[in-house]
C-alpha positions in Angstrom: 17.5 -111.2 63.6 19.6 -108.3 62.1 19.0 -104.7 63.0 17.6 -102.6 60.1 18.7 -99.0 59.9 15.2 -97.6 60.2 14.7 -99.5 63.5 17.9 -98.2 64.9 17.1 -94.6 63.8 13.6 -94.8 65.3 14.9 -96.0 68.7 17.7 -93.5 68.7 15.5 -90.6 67.8 13.1 -91.4 70.6 16.0 -91.8 73.1 17.5 -88.5 72.1 14.2 -86.7 72.2 13.8 -87.9 75.8 17.3 -87.0 76.9 18.4 -84.0 74.8 15.1 -82.6 73.9 15.5 -79.0 72.6 19.2 -78.9 73.5 21.9 -79.7 76.0 21.9 -76.6 78.1 25.1 -77.4 80.0 27.2 -78.1 76.9 25.8 -75.2 74.9 26.5 -72.8 77.8 29.9 -74.1 78.9 31.7 -75.4 75.8 32.6 -73.1 72.8 31.0 -74.3 69.6 34.4 -74.6 67.8 36.0 -77.0 70.3 36.6 -80.5 69.2 37.3 -83.6 71.3 38.3 -87.3 71.1 36.9 -90.0 73.3 37.2 -93.8 73.7 34.7 -96.4 74.8 36.6 -98.5 77.4 35.3 -101.7 79.0 35.5 -101.6 82.8 34.8 -105.3 82.9 35.0 -108.3 80.5 32.1 -108.3 78.0 30.8 -109.5 74.7 30.8 -106.4 72.5 27.4 -105.5 71.2 25.7 -102.3 70.1 28.4 -100.2 68.4 26.3 -99.6 65.3 23.7 -98.2 67.6 26.2 -95.9 69.4 27.3 -94.8 66.0 23.7 -93.9 65.1 23.4 -91.8 68.3 26.4 -89.6 67.5 25.5 -89.2 63.9 22.0 -88.1 64.8 23.4 -85.6 67.3 25.9 -84.1 64.9 26.8 -85.6 61.5 30.4 -84.3 62.0 31.0 -86.8 64.8 32.9 -89.9 63.7 32.8 -93.2 65.6 35.3 -95.9 64.7 34.6 -99.5 65.9 37.8 -101.2 66.9 36.3 -104.7 67.4 33.5 -106.5 65.6 30.2 -107.3 67.2 30.3 -110.5 69.2 33.9 -110.2 70.2 34.8 -111.4 73.8 37.0 -108.6 75.2 38.6 -108.1 78.6 38.4 -105.2 81.0 40.5 -102.3 79.9 39.9 -102.9 76.2 39.1 -99.9 74.0 36.2 -101.0 71.8 35.6 -97.8 69.8 36.7 -94.2 69.5 34.6 -91.1 68.7 35.8 -87.7 67.7 34.4 -84.4 66.5 32.6 -81.4 67.9 32.8 -81.5 71.7 29.2 -80.3 72.3 27.7 -83.1 70.2 30.0 -85.7 71.8 28.9 -84.6 75.3 25.2 -84.4 74.3 25.2 -88.0 72.9 27.3 -89.6 75.6 24.6 -90.8 77.9 22.2 -92.2 75.3 25.1 -94.0 73.6 26.3 -95.5 76.8 22.8 -96.4 78.1 22.1 -98.4 74.9 25.6 -99.9 74.6 25.8 -101.0 78.2 22.4 -102.6 78.0 23.2 -104.5 74.8 26.6 -105.6 76.0 25.0 -106.9 79.2 22.4 -109.0 77.3 25.0 -110.4 74.9 27.4 -111.2 77.7 24.7 -113.0 79.8 23.5 -114.9 76.8 27.0 -116.1 76.0 27.2 -117.5 79.6 24.0 -119.5 79.1 25.2 -120.7 75.7 28.4 -121.9 77.2 26.6 -123.7 80.0 24.8 -126.0 77.6 27.7 -126.6 75.2 28.0 -130.2 74.2 24.2 -130.8 74.3 21.7 -130.3 71.5 19.8 -127.6 73.4 19.8 -124.1 72.1 19.1 -120.9 74.1 15.9 -118.9 73.3 14.9 -115.5 74.3 11.3 -114.4 75.2 9.0 -111.5 74.9 10.0 -110.3 78.4 11.8 -107.3 76.9 12.0 -103.6 77.7 9.1 -101.8 75.9 10.4 -100.0 72.9 13.8 -101.8 72.9 12.8 -105.3 71.9 14.6 -105.1 68.5 17.9 -104.1 70.2 17.6 -106.7 73.0 16.7 -109.6 70.7 19.6 -108.6 68.4 21.9 -108.7 71.5 20.7 -112.2 72.3 21.8 -113.3 68.8 25.2 -111.6 69.1 25.7 -113.5 72.4 25.0 -116.8 70.6 21.4 -117.3 71.5 18.4 -117.8 69.2 15.3 -115.6 68.8 11.9 -116.9 69.6 8.9 -115.2 67.9 9.4 -111.5 67.8 5.9 -110.5 68.8 2.3 -111.7 69.0 1.8 -111.3 65.2 4.5 -113.7 64.0 3.8 -117.0 65.7 1.1 -118.9 67.6 1.6 -119.9 71.2 -1.3 -121.4 73.2 -0.4 -120.5 76.7 -2.1 -121.5 80.0 -4.5 -118.5 80.0 -5.6 -119.2 76.4 -6.2 -122.9 77.4 -8.1 -121.9 80.5 -10.4 -119.6 78.6 -11.1 -122.3 76.0 -11.6 -124.9 78.6 -14.3 -122.8 80.2 -16.0 -122.8 76.8 -15.8 -126.6 76.7 -12.8 -127.0 74.4 -10.2 -129.7 75.3 -6.5 -129.3 74.7 -6.9 -131.3 71.5 -9.8 -129.1 70.4 -7.7 -126.0 71.1 -4.7 -127.2 69.0 -6.9 -128.3 66.1 -9.0 -125.1 66.3 -5.9 -122.9 66.0 -4.4 -125.1 63.2 -7.6 -124.8 61.2 -7.5 -121.0 61.6 -3.8 -120.2 60.8 -3.1 -123.0 58.2 -0.1 -125.2 57.8 2.5 -122.5 57.2 2.3 -121.0 60.7 4.1 -122.9 63.6 1.7 -123.7 66.4 3.3 -124.0 69.9 1.4 -125.2 73.0 2.4 -124.6 76.7 1.9 -127.7 78.9 2.5 -128.4 82.5 2.6 -132.3 82.6 3.9 -135.2 80.7 0.3 -136.3 79.9 -0.5 -132.9 78.4 2.7 -133.0 76.4 1.6 -136.4 74.8 -1.9 -135.0 74.1 -0.5 -131.9 72.4 1.9 -133.9 70.3 -0.9 -136.2 69.2 -3.1 -133.2 68.3 -0.5 -131.9 65.9 1.4 -129.2 67.8 4.6 -128.2 66.0 6.4 -127.1 69.2 5.6 -127.9 72.8 6.7 -125.7 75.7 7.3 -127.8 78.8 6.7 -125.4 81.7 8.3 -125.6 85.1 9.2 -129.3 84.9 12.0 -131.0 86.7 14.8 -132.7 84.6 13.2 -136.1 85.2 9.8 -134.8 84.0 11.4 -133.2 81.0 13.0 -136.5 80.1 9.7 -138.3 80.4 8.0 -135.6 78.3 10.6 -135.7 75.6 10.1 -139.5 75.5 6.3 -139.1 75.3 6.5 -136.6 72.5 8.8 -139.0 70.7 10.0 -136.6 68.0 6.5 -135.5 66.9 7.1 -131.9 67.9 10.0 -129.6 68.8 10.5 -129.4 72.6 11.2 -126.2 74.7 11.9 -126.1 78.4 10.9 -123.0 80.3 10.3 -121.6 83.7 12.7 -120.2 86.3 15.8 -121.7 84.7 19.1 -120.3 85.9 22.8 -120.7 85.1 23.1 -123.2 88.0 20.2 -125.4 86.8 20.4 -125.1 83.0 22.9 -127.9 82.4 20.6 -130.5 83.9 17.7 -129.1 81.9 19.8 -129.3 78.7 20.8 -132.9 79.4 17.1 -134.0 79.5 17.1 -133.9 75.7 15.0 -130.8 75.0 15.6 -129.0 71.7 15.4 -125.4 73.2 15.5 -123.7 76.5 13.9 -120.3 76.9 15.3 -117.9 79.4 13.4 -114.7 80.2 16.3 -113.5 82.3 18.4 -112.8 79.2 16.4 -109.6 78.6 14.5 -108.9 81.8 17.3 -109.3 84.2 20.6 -108.7 82.4 22.8 -106.2 84.1 24.0 -103.1 82.2 27.8 -103.6 81.9 30.2 -100.9 83.1 31.6 -99.1 80.1 33.3 -95.7 80.2 33.5 -93.0 77.6 36.9 -91.4 78.4 37.6 -88.0 76.9 
């Protein structure tokens, strides 16, 4: 997914309202209005660069006279010590926007960098890395963009743009007397043929039933590599396969070699560490 300007501006406006509010008391009291300054965003550790358009939007919103120049394109792998952008203009505005710009940039670089490590771990297999809805409330658009910059693939953005019958849906329907087959067909009849229907299953047998019922995509939850291979064989190409559930960098290669089409990793967004980036005046 690409980032639209209105999404960036909305997120930035809320972040600045939270941090700056009615004004930066320290900078207004201590720094003369006419003073100008120059600063550089410098990586303190290696990273995949991500989020410079968002940092630019922060400074422009604080003071249109501030100018940010990106020195590297999004998605660049850069080493510690690299200057990735410069910003110059009124010192008050630069100081007021510093923390919001860094918070967002560090978060987005962290997600892109972690995603790139997962992508590299499955290189040579057909598996592609997916994100999830386990995102920071209010920042999903930025975080899913960062996954793409890191080489990953976006799953559905939200509840409104895709169907996924998860375990709790199936449990509720089972209590009403609906089987897995009934559930898939019920949903298909409701949403029509143009909406992809995904089903979460926990066994090879359930995977075969879901495929026979007409599921487009089957999420194989918390299965071992041997179970995943058996499930892929049972599905036999009738549906796209997705492995999920506690997958880490140390286990993902074996999962990818089972033959699944996608591997979803919630850690890309819920556990990515904000990278160390400095704004040096």
